[in-house]
C-alpha positions as CSV (number, residue, x, y, z in Angstrom):
1,A,0.4,-0.2,-0.2
2,T,1.1,3.0,-0.7
3,S,1.2,5.8,2.2
4,V,0.3,9.6,2.5
5,E,3.5,11.1,2.6
6,Q,5.0,8.8,-0.4
7,V,2.0,10.2,-2.8
8,L,2.9,14.2,-1.7
9,S,6.5,13.2,-1.8
10,A,6.1,12.7,-5.2
11,Y,5.6,16.1,-5.9
12,S,8.5,17.5,-3.7
13,A,11.2,19.3,-5.8
14,E,13.1,16.7,-3.4
15,A,11.6,13.5,-5.3
16,G,12.3,16.1,-8.5
17,F,9.3,17.2,-10.2
18,R,10.1,20.1,-11.5
19,E,7.5,22.7,-12.3
20,L,8.3,26.0,-14.8
21,S,6.4,29.7,-14.4
22,V,4.4,30.8,-17.4
23,Q,7.3,33.8,-17.7
24,D,10.5,30.5,-17.6
25,L,8.1,29.0,-20.7
26,A,7.6,32.3,-23.0
27,V,11.3,32.9,-23.3
28,A,11.7,29.3,-22.9
29,L,10.0,29.2,-26.7
30,Q,11.9,31.2,-27.6
31,S,14.9,29.9,-27.4
32,E,15.8,27.2,-29.8
33,G,16.6,23.8,-28.2
34,L,15.0,24.3,-24.5
35,V,11.7,22.3,-24.8
36,D,11.7,19.4,-27.3
37,L,8.2,18.9,-26.8
38,L,5.3,20.5,-25.6
39,L,2.6,18.0,-24.0
40,D,-1.6,19.6,-23.3
41,V,-3.1,17.6,-21.2
42,R,-6.1,18.7,-21.4
43,T,-9.0,16.7,-23.2
44,A,-9.2,17.9,-26.7
45,E,-12.6,20.0,-25.9
46,E,-10.4,22.1,-24.7
47,F,-7.5,22.3,-27.0
48,E,-9.9,23.2,-29.2
49,A,-11.3,25.9,-27.8
50,G,-8.4,27.2,-26.8
51,P,-6.1,29.2,-26.0
52,S,-3.1,26.6,-27.1
53,L,-0.1,27.0,-26.8
54,P,2.2,27.5,-30.3
55,N,3.9,24.0,-31.7
56,A,1.8,22.0,-28.0
57,V,0.4,18.2,-28.8
58,N,-2.3,17.5,-27.6
59,I,-2.6,14.3,-25.4
60,P,-5.4,14.5,-22.8
61,L,-4.3,12.8,-19.6
62,N,-6.5,9.5,-19.9
63,T,-5.2,9.3,-22.8
64,L,-1.7,9.5,-22.0
65,S,-0.4,5.9,-20.4
66,D,-1.2,4.5,-23.7
67,A,0.5,6.7,-25.7
68,V,3.9,6.7,-23.5
69,R,3.1,2.5,-24.2
70,S,2.7,3.2,-27.6
71,G,5.8,3.9,-28.3
72,K,4.7,7.5,-29.0
73,L,6.2,9.6,-27.6
74,D,9.9,7.3,-27.5
75,Q,11.9,10.0,-29.4
76,Y,11.6,12.0,-26.0
77,M,12.9,10.2,-23.6
78,D,15.7,12.2,-23.4
79,S,14.9,15.5,-24.4
80,H,13.4,18.5,-22.4
81,V,9.3,17.9,-21.9
82,V,7.2,20.5,-20.6
83,V,3.8,19.9,-19.8
84,V,0.5,22.2,-19.5
85,C,-3.0,21.8,-18.4
86,A,-5.7,23.8,-17.8
87,S,-4.8,24.9,-13.9
88,G,-1.7,22.7,-12.7
89,Q,-2.8,19.3,-11.6
90,R,-3.4,17.6,-14.7
91,S,-0.5,18.4,-16.3
92,A,1.8,17.9,-12.8
93,Q,-0.2,14.5,-12.5
94,A,0.9,14.0,-15.7
95,T,5.2,14.7,-15.4
96,V,5.2,12.6,-11.8
97,R,3.4,9.9,-14.2
98,L,6.8,10.6,-17.1
99,S,8.7,10.8,-14.9
100,K,8.5,8.1,-12.1
101,V,6.3,5.5,-14.3
102,F,8.1,5.5,-17.6
103,D,11.0,7.3,-16.9
104,F,11.3,10.0,-18.7
105,K,14.6,12.1,-17.9
106,N,13.1,16.1,-18.2
107,V,9.7,16.5,-17.6
108,A,8.5,19.9,-15.8
109,S,4.7,21.6,-15.3
110,V,3.2,24.8,-16.5
111,S,2.2,25.6,-12.5
112,G,-0.8,27.9,-12.9
113,G,-1.9,26.2,-16.5
114,M,-3.5,27.7,-18.9
115,A,-5.3,29.9,-16.8
116,A,-1.8,31.8,-15.8
117,W,-0.1,32.1,-19.3
118,A,-3.9,33.8,-20.6
119,A,-3.3,35.7,-17.3
120,M,0.5,36.6,-18.1
121,Q,-0.7,37.8,-22.4
122,Q,-3.4,40.2,-20.8
123,G,-0.8,41.2,-18.6
124,V,-2.6,40.6,-15.2
125,G,0.1,40.0,-12.5
126,S,4.1,39.1,-12.4
127,G,4.7,37.5,-10.5
128,L,4.5,33.4,-9.6
129,G,1.9,34.8,-6.5
130,S,0.0,36.4,-7.7
131,A,-0.7,35.8,-12.0
132,A,0.4,32.2,-12.4
133,G,-0.5,30.6,-9.5
134,G,1.4,29.0,-5.6
135,G,3.6,26.0,-6.7
136,C,1.3,22.8,-6.2
137,G,-1.0,24.2,-9.4
138,C,-3.5,25.2,-7.6
139,G,-3.4,28.7,-9.8
140,S,-4.0,29.9,-6.3
141,P,-1.8,32.6,-4.9
142,S,0.6,31.5,-2.9
143,G,-0.5,29.7,0.5
144,G,-4.2,30.7,-0.3
145,C,-5.2,26.9,-0.7
146,G,-3.6,25.9,1.9
147,S,-0.9,23.5,0.3
148,Q,2.6,23.3,2.1
149,Q,4.0,25.1,-0.7
């Protein structure tokens, strides 16, 4: 049986969990070679409704494991993979799944997801504590959701 501590620790920096702010993502997308795969794990309906990031590949979270098992992402095992969703929760789950279950080497979740990206694009807020939300990926200002981060 998996303890609560083991589950929570999968999302810690100490366990290798990586988050990327939307500001850092914007810089990475403008620099060649920093993002090899931009993976959007929202549903197809959410992805089509937008907004979407340039060159993002949509593989919904509920089909991600099957896509990896079928070899669809094999070429990215050792590459820089950035995962995004609507708020940062599903991308955090996908990041842990890719790195811990499927042994992808360099995966990061976008903190705050597309909500934070849209807020940044509209010029709302400037730091992780505002537009991008807290480190847990919930979108709330740091500590606003009651997380320990």
